[in-house]
NUVOZA-333596 format. One record per residue (C-alpha): residue number from 1; x, y, z. Coordinates in pm, whole numbers, plus 50000, padded with zeros to 5 digits. Each point is the difference from the previous one (the first is absolute). Layout:
! residues N
REC/n/px/py/pz
REC/NUM/X/Y/Z;
...
//
This chain:
! residues 631
REC/n/px/py/pz
REC/1/42804/43850/54503;
REC/2/49989/49766/49725;
REC/3/50352/50144/49896;
REC/4/50121/49951/50332;
REC/5/49854/49618/49984;
REC/6/50170/49975/49719;
REC/7/50343/50100/50080;
REC/8/49965/49726/50309;
REC/9/49865/49732/49752;
REC/10/50345/50074/49805;
REC/11/50220/50016/50288;
REC/12/49873/49687/50142;
REC/13/50006/49808/49673;
REC/14/50414/50116/49977;
REC/15/50049/49782/50329;
REC/16/49908/49708/49784;
REC/17/50182/50100/49670;
REC/18/50332/50145/50092;
REC/19/50226/49957/50320;
REC/20/50152/50342/49952;
REC/21/50240/50181/49702;
REC/22/50245/49717/50128;
REC/23/49847/49725/49898;
REC/24/49827/50076/49653;
REC/25/49775/49704/49909;
REC/26/49901/49865/50339;
REC/27/49678/49897/50042;
REC/28/49751/49791/50281;
REC/29/49683/49928/49992;
REC/30/49676/50092/50167;
REC/31/49726/49846/50185;
REC/32/49714/50201/50194;
REC/33/49820/49733/50248;
REC/34/49586/50096/50101;
REC/35/49922/49747/50263;
REC/36/49693/49936/50219;
REC/37/50000/49705/50269;
REC/38/49784/49842/50199;
REC/39/50165/49861/50332;
REC/40/49820/49676/50189;
REC/41/50240/50046/50285;
REC/42/49852/49665/50169;
REC/43/50098/49767/49730;
REC/44/50295/50193/49878;
REC/45/49860/50060/49649;
REC/46/49910/50249/49755;
REC/47/49859/50113/49691;
REC/48/50130/50239/49736;
REC/49/49964/50209/49693;
REC/50/50301/50164/49829;
REC/51/50067/50227/49728;
REC/52/50302/50029/49825;
REC/53/50153/50249/49799;
REC/54/50253/49891/49834;
REC/55/50227/50187/49778;
REC/56/50314/49882/49734;
REC/57/50255/50255/50021;
REC/58/50245/49746/49829;
REC/59/50096/49970/49631;
REC/60/49842/49655/50024;
REC/61/49684/49841/49908;
REC/62/49866/49783/50281;
REC/63/49823/49690/49926;
REC/64/49965/49872/50352;
REC/65/49938/50130/50337;
REC/66/50099/49851/50317;
REC/67/49840/50043/50371;
REC/68/50145/49904/50330;
REC/69/49790/49780/50217;
REC/70/50233/50010/50320;
REC/71/49750/49819/50215;
REC/72/49993/49726/49806;
REC/73/50329/49909/50167;
REC/74/49888/49904/50317;
REC/75/49831/49660/49881;
REC/76/50184/49645/50034;
REC/77/50203/49913/49733;
REC/78/50041/50360/49875;
REC/79/50320/50103/49857;
REC/80/50045/50173/50295;
REC/81/49916/49685/50221;
REC/82/50234/49816/49806;
REC/83/50290/50230/50043;
REC/84/49967/50093/50362;
REC/85/49997/49614/50087;
REC/86/50293/49909/49742;
REC/87/50259/50257/50058;
REC/88/50270/49905/50224;
REC/89/49976/50291/50252;
REC/90/49629/50047/50007;
REC/91/49832/50322/50126;
REC/92/49879/49916/50373;
REC/93/49682/50271/49950;
REC/94/49927/49736/49693;
REC/95/50141/49633/50021;
REC/96/49723/49738/49935;
REC/97/49702/50223/50104;
REC/98/49859/50072/49685;
REC/99/49957/49613/49911;
REC/100/49809/49982/50330;
REC/101/49746/50257/49921;
REC/102/49652/49879/50030;
REC/103/49752/50116/49722;
REC/104/49858/50283/50208;
REC/105/50350/50139/50052;
REC/106/50161/50012/49645;
REC/107/50032/50292/49825;
REC/108/49843/50049/49618;
REC/109/49874/50222/49770;
REC/110/49705/49873/49816;
REC/111/49974/50242/49662;
REC/112/49627/49982/49900;
REC/113/50026/50228/49689;
REC/114/50248/50224/49793;
REC/115/49892/50201/49722;
REC/116/50183/50263/49810;
REC/117/49836/50295/49877;
REC/118/49658/49844/50120;
REC/119/50111/49638/49786;
REC/120/50068/49675/50141;
REC/121/50379/49870/50002;
REC/122/50135/49670/49963;
REC/123/50218/49936/50331;
REC/124/50188/49731/50190;
REC/125/50116/49920/50338;
REC/126/50298/49852/50055;
REC/127/50097/50005/50414;
REC/128/50082/50364/50096;
REC/129/50006/50133/49614;
REC/130/49634/50110/49786;
REC/131/50105/50002/49661;
REC/132/49743/50179/49751;
REC/133/50031/49944/49602;
REC/134/49892/50315/49829;
REC/135/49867/49984/49677;
REC/136/50016/50333/49911;
REC/137/50368/50116/50150;
REC/138/50087/50314/50160;
REC/139/50172/50198/49769;
REC/140/50282/50283/50108;
REC/141/49880/50258/50183;
REC/142/49639/49834/50013;
REC/143/49785/50006/50310;
REC/144/49808/49675/50099;
REC/145/49704/49980/50235;
REC/146/50009/49673/50215;
REC/147/49709/49926/50241;
REC/148/49961/49710/50245;
REC/149/49794/49822/50225;
REC/150/50166/49779/50253;
REC/151/49940/49820/50348;
REC/152/50267/49932/50226;
REC/153/50148/49819/50331;
REC/154/50218/50181/50210;
REC/155/50305/49710/50103;
REC/156/50059/49943/50399;
REC/157/50313/50200/50043;
REC/158/50295/49857/49916;
REC/159/50206/50194/49773;
REC/160/49932/50433/50013;
REC/161/49651/49963/49879;
REC/162/49729/49816/50201;
REC/163/49740/49990/50276;
REC/164/50062/49968/50386;
REC/165/50406/50028/50006;
REC/166/50186/49920/50305;
REC/167/49907/50343/50194;
REC/168/49639/49936/49928;
REC/169/49954/50233/49779;
REC/170/49740/49908/49745;
REC/171/50021/50117/49657;
REC/172/50374/50089/49826;
REC/173/49917/50018/49633;
REC/174/50297/50068/49757;
REC/175/50034/49868/49699;
REC/176/49598/49910/50043;
REC/177/49825/50119/49671;
REC/178/50051/49869/49615;
REC/179/50303/50206/49910;
REC/180/50104/50038/49591;
REC/181/50390/49913/50030;
REC/182/50256/50232/49828;
REC/183/50117/50008/49627;
REC/184/50324/50209/49938;
REC/185/50299/50006/49750;
REC/186/50027/49626/50088;
REC/187/49676/49904/49976;
REC/188/49723/49858/50219;
REC/189/50107/49924/50381;
REC/190/49713/49740/50087;
REC/191/50219/49840/50287;
REC/192/49839/49720/50174;
REC/193/49958/50094/50372;
REC/194/50223/49807/50247;
REC/195/50019/50234/50280;
REC/196/50305/50225/49892;
REC/197/49983/50375/49826;
REC/198/49761/50174/49768;
REC/199/49983/50252/49687;
REC/200/49716/50224/49925;
REC/201/49882/50226/49736;
REC/202/49959/50338/50078;
REC/203/49648/50165/50002;
REC/204/49724/50126/50264;
REC/205/49728/49794/50229;
REC/206/49665/50103/50104;
REC/207/49910/49759/50247;
REC/208/49623/49907/50223;
REC/209/50035/49747/50265;
REC/210/49711/49947/50136;
REC/211/50070/49822/50353;
REC/212/49808/49939/50344;
REC/213/49992/50394/50175;
REC/214/50150/49827/50281;
REC/215/50332/49973/49797;
REC/216/50265/50300/50034;
REC/217/50193/50009/49655;
REC/218/50345/50140/49894;
REC/219/50101/50016/49615;
REC/220/50200/50088/49687;
REC/221/49872/50372/49907;
REC/222/49785/50252/50149;
REC/223/49642/49925/50173;
REC/224/49752/50191/49780;
REC/225/49693/49983/50244;
REC/226/50160/50045/50336;
REC/227/49689/50205/50075;
REC/228/49784/49672/49995;
REC/229/50283/49794/50165;
REC/230/50157/50153/50310;
REC/231/50226/49729/50170;
REC/232/50307/50306/50060;
REC/233/49931/50124/49626;
REC/234/49753/50261/50115;
REC/235/49888/50153/50307;
REC/236/49656/50055/49876;
REC/237/49805/49741/49767;
REC/238/49660/49844/49933;
REC/239/50003/49659/50204;
REC/240/49847/49730/49751;
REC/241/49673/49843/50113;
REC/242/50086/49676/49775;
REC/243/50206/49713/50134;
REC/244/50263/50096/49683;
REC/245/50176/50301/49933;
REC/246/50188/50070/49672;
REC/247/50370/50111/49993;
REC/248/50060/50218/49725;
REC/249/50399/50031/49882;
REC/250/50169/50153/49762;
REC/251/50413/49959/49850;
REC/252/50124/50170/49727;
REC/253/50370/49917/49849;
REC/254/50003/49709/50189;
REC/255/50067/49596/49879;
REC/256/49818/49798/50270;
REC/257/49718/50076/50242;
REC/258/49940/49856/50388;
REC/259/49802/49984/50296;
REC/260/49984/49859/50334;
REC/261/49705/50029/50256;
REC/262/49919/49843/50325;
REC/263/49704/50118/50227;
REC/264/50264/50052/50318;
REC/265/50223/50260/49826;
REC/266/50103/50343/50151;
REC/267/50058/50293/49718;
REC/268/50233/50208/50099;
REC/269/50204/50265/49771;
REC/270/50322/50246/50024;
REC/271/50109/50237/49719;
REC/272/50303/49996/49856;
REC/273/50082/50398/49950;
REC/274/50030/50054/49635;
REC/275/49891/49651/49924;
REC/276/49756/49759/50071;
REC/277/49742/49930/50225;
REC/278/50068/49677/50164;
REC/279/49712/49731/50085;
REC/280/50086/49721/50287;
REC/281/49711/49729/50047;
REC/282/50059/49748/50245;
REC/283/49820/49756/50282;
REC/284/49995/50155/50345;
REC/285/49928/49598/50120;
REC/286/50283/49823/49852;
REC/287/49982/49650/49994;
REC/288/50338/49894/49864;
REC/289/50154/49667/50076;
REC/290/50313/50181/50095;
REC/291/49774/50288/50196;
REC/292/50086/49799/50330;
REC/293/50388/50161/49950;
REC/294/49853/50325/50072;
REC/295/49731/50173/50157;
REC/296/49685/50164/49848;
REC/297/50108/50315/50128;
REC/298/50339/49994/49855;
REC/299/49901/49882/49637;
REC/300/49758/50297/50049;
REC/301/50233/50233/50086;
REC/302/50232/49908/49735;
REC/303/49757/50043/49718;
REC/304/49913/50392/50156;
REC/305/50387/50072/49985;
REC/306/49992/49864/49642;
REC/307/49857/50291/49842;
REC/308/50286/50238/50079;
REC/309/50284/49765/49894;
REC/310/49806/49951/49661;
REC/311/49992/50396/49997;
REC/312/50323/50015/50019;
REC/313/50090/49735/49791;
REC/314/49793/50163/49734;
REC/315/50190/50292/50011;
REC/316/50344/49869/49961;
REC/317/49877/49762/49698;
REC/318/49883/50333/49839;
REC/319/50321/50177/50076;
REC/320/50251/49783/49916;
REC/321/49828/49773/49685;
REC/322/49714/50192/49838;
REC/323/49705/50131/50118;
REC/324/49682/49782/50052;
REC/325/49712/50081/49768;
REC/326/49710/49907/50137;
REC/327/49793/50183/50277;
REC/328/49935/49687/50189;
REC/329/50174/49699/50141;
REC/330/49784/49718/50206;
REC/331/50167/49715/50240;
REC/332/49791/49733/50084;
REC/333/49989/49712/50242;
REC/334/49989/49655/49772;
REC/335/50171/49778/49796;
REC/336/50257/49774/50108;
REC/337/50300/50238/50094;
REC/338/50047/50281/49760;
REC/339/49927/50056/49648;
REC/340/50016/50337/49789;
REC/341/49677/50127/49790;
REC/342/49982/50351/49852;
REC/343/49888/50235/50254;
REC/344/49968/49730/50240;
REC/345/50171/49735/50178;
REC/346/49860/49686/50195;
REC/347/50207/49882/50282;
REC/348/50008/49782/50323;
REC/349/49940/50215/50331;
REC/350/50045/49839/50303;
REC/351/50411/50089/50034;
REC/352/50241/50197/50178;
REC/353/50015/50355/49902;
REC/354/50341/49950/49824;
REC/355/49876/49755/49781;
REC/356/49656/50145/49931;
REC/357/50181/50302/49923;
REC/358/50214/49812/49798;
REC/359/49753/49804/49807;
REC/360/49766/50325/49921;
REC/361/50330/50190/49850;
REC/362/50081/49726/49766;
REC/363/49685/49961/49887;
REC/364/49937/50375/49927;
REC/365/50313/50002/49863;
REC/366/49918/49765/49713;
REC/367/49726/50277/49876;
REC/368/50323/50188/49872;
REC/369/50142/49711/49797;
REC/370/49734/49758/49976;
REC/371/49724/50232/50002;
REC/372/50115/50296/49820;
REC/373/50272/49871/49769;
REC/374/49810/49690/49894;
REC/375/50275/49772/49908;
REC/376/49870/49657/49870;
REC/377/50126/49875/50384;
REC/378/49919/49606/49894;
REC/379/50305/50059/49708;
REC/380/50176/50214/50224;
REC/381/49937/49975/50352;
REC/382/50333/50120/50132;
REC/383/49879/50350/49837;
REC/384/49734/50013/50237;
REC/385/50087/49775/50303;
REC/386/50415/50111/50000;
REC/387/49881/50382/49939;
REC/388/49757/49980/50286;
REC/389/50244/49812/50250;
REC/390/50312/50252/49964;
REC/391/49754/50275/50038;
REC/392/49830/49845/50301;
REC/393/50308/49951/50168;
REC/394/50044/50395/49963;
REC/395/49719/50102/50115;
REC/396/49990/49758/50280;
REC/397/50349/50168/50088;
REC/398/49887/50322/50001;
REC/399/49680/49899/50217;
REC/400/50173/49848/50271;
REC/401/50410/50095/49941;
REC/402/49957/50354/49919;
REC/403/50191/49848/49665;
REC/404/50320/49892/50182;
REC/405/50079/49667/49928;
REC/406/50305/49911/49848;
REC/407/49797/49703/49801;
REC/408/49701/50051/49967;
REC/409/49938/49746/49738;
REC/410/50258/49724/50200;
REC/411/49722/49788/49975;
REC/412/49923/49959/49609;
REC/413/50370/49902/49967;
REC/414/50035/49758/50289;
REC/415/49714/49822/49808;
REC/416/50153/50073/49657;
REC/417/50320/49837/50105;
REC/418/49855/49706/50253;
REC/419/49784/49893/49634;
REC/420/50341/50032/49796;
REC/421/50174/49747/50233;
REC/422/49693/49774/50009;
REC/423/50014/49956/49663;
REC/424/49680/50035/49888;
REC/425/50008/50404/49874;
REC/426/49784/50049/49708;
REC/427/50056/50330/49784;
REC/428/49794/50261/50050;
REC/429/49884/50023/49670;
REC/430/49747/49682/50034;
REC/431/49638/50029/49944;
REC/432/49854/49988/50376;
REC/433/49782/49663/49921;
REC/434/50310/49829/49909;
REC/435/50284/49991/50259;
REC/436/50038/49661/50098;
REC/437/49937/50085/50408;
REC/438/49772/50263/50187;
REC/439/50377/50094/50168;
REC/440/50152/50058/49665;
REC/441/49741/50236/49895;
REC/442/49996/50170/50355;
REC/443/50373/50051/50023;
REC/444/50033/50113/49622;
REC/445/49705/50199/49953;
REC/446/50043/50198/50362;
REC/447/50329/50011/50154;
REC/448/50206/49994/49661;
REC/449/49772/50221/49827;
REC/450/50065/50234/50289;
REC/451/50396/49899/49982;
REC/452/49960/50105/49636;
REC/453/49917/50341/50089;
REC/454/50250/50087/50275;
REC/455/50271/49847/49773;
REC/456/49922/50176/49704;
REC/457/49992/50365/50274;
REC/458/50369/49854/50070;
REC/459/50067/49986/49602;
REC/460/49847/50315/49897;
REC/461/50046/50202/50313;
REC/462/49726/50117/50276;
REC/463/49892/50338/49839;
REC/464/49927/49861/49630;
REC/465/49871/49705/50165;
REC/466/49727/50240/50178;
REC/467/49928/50193/49730;
REC/468/49959/49718/49768;
REC/469/49745/49821/50237;
REC/470/49799/50306/49976;
REC/471/50058/50053/49632;
REC/472/49878/49631/49966;
REC/473/49674/50033/50223;
REC/474/49924/50360/49796;
REC/475/50028/49869/49711;
REC/476/49887/49677/49992;
REC/477/49652/50022/50244;
REC/478/49685/49882/49815;
REC/479/50185/49804/49792;
REC/480/50176/49615/49957;
REC/481/50347/50057/50022;
REC/482/50258/49685/49979;
REC/483/50352/49987/50166;
REC/484/50180/50154/49688;
REC/485/49766/50314/50037;
REC/486/50132/50016/50348;
REC/487/50367/49943/49894;
REC/488/49974/50291/49732;
REC/489/49876/50234/50241;
REC/490/50288/49920/50203;
REC/491/50252/50029/49696;
REC/492/49835/50337/49907;
REC/493/50110/50137/50379;
REC/494/50315/49825/50060;
REC/495/50143/50058/49634;
REC/496/50127/49630/50031;
REC/497/49947/49683/49773;
REC/498/49791/49756/50226;
REC/499/49886/49703/49789;
REC/500/50279/49799/50131;
REC/501/49884/50031/50350;
REC/502/49652/49905/49910;
REC/503/50151/49698/49790;
REC/504/50198/49830/50272;
REC/505/49789/50118/50311;
REC/506/49645/49931/49868;
REC/507/50010/49740/49733;
REC/508/50269/49745/50146;
REC/509/50103/49848/50337;
REC/510/50361/50125/49945;
REC/511/50139/50149/50335;
REC/512/50276/50292/50109;
REC/513/50324/49871/50185;
REC/514/50253/50242/50007;
REC/515/50317/49999/50201;
REC/516/50345/50158/50134;
REC/517/50243/49770/49808;
REC/518/50329/50163/50135;
REC/519/50137/50282/50115;
REC/520/50350/50090/49934;
REC/521/50227/50298/50122;
REC/522/50226/50214/49800;
REC/523/50222/50253/50138;
REC/524/49742/50288/50006;
REC/525/49694/49782/49858;
REC/526/49787/49717/50061;
REC/527/49857/49769/49717;
REC/528/49678/49898/50120;
REC/529/49886/49681/49686;
REC/530/49635/49943/50052;
REC/531/49804/49669/49829;
REC/532/49690/49929/49844;
REC/533/49868/49652/50129;
REC/534/49674/50008/49923;
REC/535/49874/50031/49675;
REC/536/49794/50327/50015;
REC/537/50242/50317/49917;
REC/538/49909/50315/50252;
REC/539/50163/50338/50018;
REC/540/50236/50010/50319;
REC/541/49971/50231/50342;
REC/542/50366/49944/50159;
REC/543/49995/50159/50354;
REC/544/50386/50049/50126;
REC/545/50027/50105/50361;
REC/546/50352/50111/50075;
REC/547/50177/50006/50320;
REC/548/49934/50349/50097;
REC/549/49634/49934/49952;
REC/550/49926/50181/49683;
REC/551/49789/49800/49730;
REC/552/50073/49985/49617;
REC/553/49714/49890/49787;
REC/554/50144/49842/49635;
REC/555/49743/49923/49791;
REC/556/50014/49765/49680;
REC/557/49750/50033/49737;
REC/558/49895/49700/49778;
REC/559/50106/50090/49644;
REC/560/49668/49875/49855;
REC/561/49805/50250/50217;
REC/562/50207/50286/49795;
REC/563/49899/50260/50272;
REC/564/50098/50064/50385;
REC/565/49754/50042/50253;
REC/566/49941/50311/50234;
REC/567/50283/50071/50278;
REC/568/49733/49900/50317;
REC/569/50239/50085/50270;
REC/570/50102/50309/50048;
REC/571/50188/49952/50317;
REC/572/50218/49758/49823;
REC/573/50268/50097/49693;
REC/574/49916/49810/49719;
REC/575/50227/49836/49736;
REC/576/49835/49879/49714;
REC/577/50252/49719/49816;
REC/578/50028/49861/49679;
REC/579/49724/49812/49873;
REC/580/50005/49626/50022;
REC/581/49916/49798/49674;
REC/582/49747/49735/50135;
REC/583/50224/49717/49820;
REC/584/50296/50065/50231;
REC/585/49953/49788/50282;
REC/586/50254/50190/50212;
REC/587/50065/50341/50046;
REC/588/50338/50225/50186;
REC/589/49938/50331/50117;
REC/590/50311/50196/50126;
REC/591/49971/50196/50320;
REC/592/50261/50265/50042;
REC/593/50030/49947/50313;
REC/594/50218/49734/50191;
REC/595/49849/49689/50179;
REC/596/50083/50092/50351;
REC/597/49787/50277/49969;
REC/598/49735/49786/49932;
REC/599/49789/49902/50277;
REC/600/49679/49816/49811;
REC/601/49890/49943/49627;
REC/602/49639/49913/49905;
REC/603/49775/49933/49741;
REC/604/49660/50173/50038;
REC/605/49958/50090/50394;
REC/606/49653/50094/49922;
REC/607/49914/49626/49911;
REC/608/49750/50094/49736;
REC/609/50208/49782/49745;
REC/610/49902/49660/50001;
REC/611/50299/49803/50044;
REC/612/49915/49676/50110;
REC/613/50318/49933/50186;
REC/614/50126/50276/50196;
REC/615/50282/49874/50171;
REC/616/50245/50090/49761;
REC/617/49889/50319/49935;
REC/618/50191/50124/50345;
REC/619/50367/50037/50074;
REC/620/50151/50200/50269;
REC/621/50348/50042/50180;
REC/622/49980/49670/50176;
REC/623/50007/49834/49749;
REC/624/50360/49988/49750;
REC/625/49985/50259/49746;
REC/626/50197/49745/49737;
REC/627/49794/49703/49981;
REC/628/49784/49923/49759;
REC/629/49614/49932/50124;
REC/630/49818/49695/49926;
REC/631/49574/50029/49944;
//
């Protein structure tokens, strides 16, 4: 047993010191939490003790440590309050609500004591950040044990976390505890909380939460004392005599911990074949502002149907994008819309069936990209939201249309085009907190992130792209990949150079616009001249439809790619033309058929190319074949 335990320890340590043989020298920090929380449900307050064992796997000496105190954002005058009132397009869920909170509805963390290895530490609280000064630094490879006592007040539900959401759920507990900030190759990331994204340290949680015995709870991790709890977690249990019960949860290989609780929750489960057990906690007596739109019977029926759809969605994701690595996932009614957390989600529940399934699918898919691929989503929000939006569209198409939609990502492209036309588009390579508008953040992170992926599928080909998505997940799970890490995986699968695509589409706001400039007829050949009008270069799929009903694909690679994509359509002959140097504004293709035999010519009928003006992408026999096309 000692040998086995030692081997397991070595394997667990290797998770934090090397990503794989392909990323020699990779490291990441580690923190293991033990917390005991005593909740006063009536006052929406709790007291807590926390032990955090922090291991410095970095090559750096750490003289400071930072904690996030997220609840402090829910106070008048906080950075989140000011940002929510001063931004051009405020989030309607927030607006001026924080500034109007009375004292007994604000959020706070009051730190009563903080020690390291038993010795008191010097620290200061600055808004949502606790900065700790270390007299004795944490050396590379060293472990430090921090112990803290604190008192907290849960804010009125405004954004994500809080009590009494609009549907009457009592506790939506996310970002609710003092949480050590991440430190990586770019240093510390103590970003003040203004309501956007998160970034956490990999580790484990051992959490005991004592609360009134009438409450039913769901959380990250697995319940350790189901036989004492009941409430659907165990058929046989010892009903407590006391007014409170203690829920004991454990989770390994996660970077956050959330929980939700309400006295009116119904708890049901469903099993994903060769996958996790799914838990669903929802109210049986809807009291939402919009509940009158649906009868109580209809709302409950929607929740009863949700498990079947969720099981099918998990199976689809496991088959196509990597296998979910945990044995549990929990869907909890609560919060202010939909929000992802490790092994769990909070969603508002008074919805139509399609909306309920849609929000559940989107939030649980986050567990692939936010949860298991622990990207710094504050710095790269498109890598979480965009990847999730892309795969959510495919999953919903699978559930409701058997995967037969011609353009499942159409809404993402539409948002991308609309924002560009507005002149307010912002580059994807913008920190989530620093977008000028909420709309700019949303379109860049969600819609354009999805467009980035679908267009990458156009560039490298469907099979290479699908292989790359799986390889990316399996190579980088339980780590912190960035955009370049993803790009390198796709380069290996496609045998292409792709840095140009990342630089244009992620780091700039330059656009794609190609057009058919002219079609000139020779005696037995046709000369098609294409023009690059936008500044972003792209390979071109040009489909020629002949009058006899046949089609031919002319594939024009970019020279800068140093490769070609695999053939995607076996039923359409493909001719690979000479590559297009990106500096050339035009390109002339010779077709060994007379113009009189051609019915139609179109650039990218698959609609994957994010061309901002498609009016100049098509020419047919109704137009003069020898005329010059203008954009």
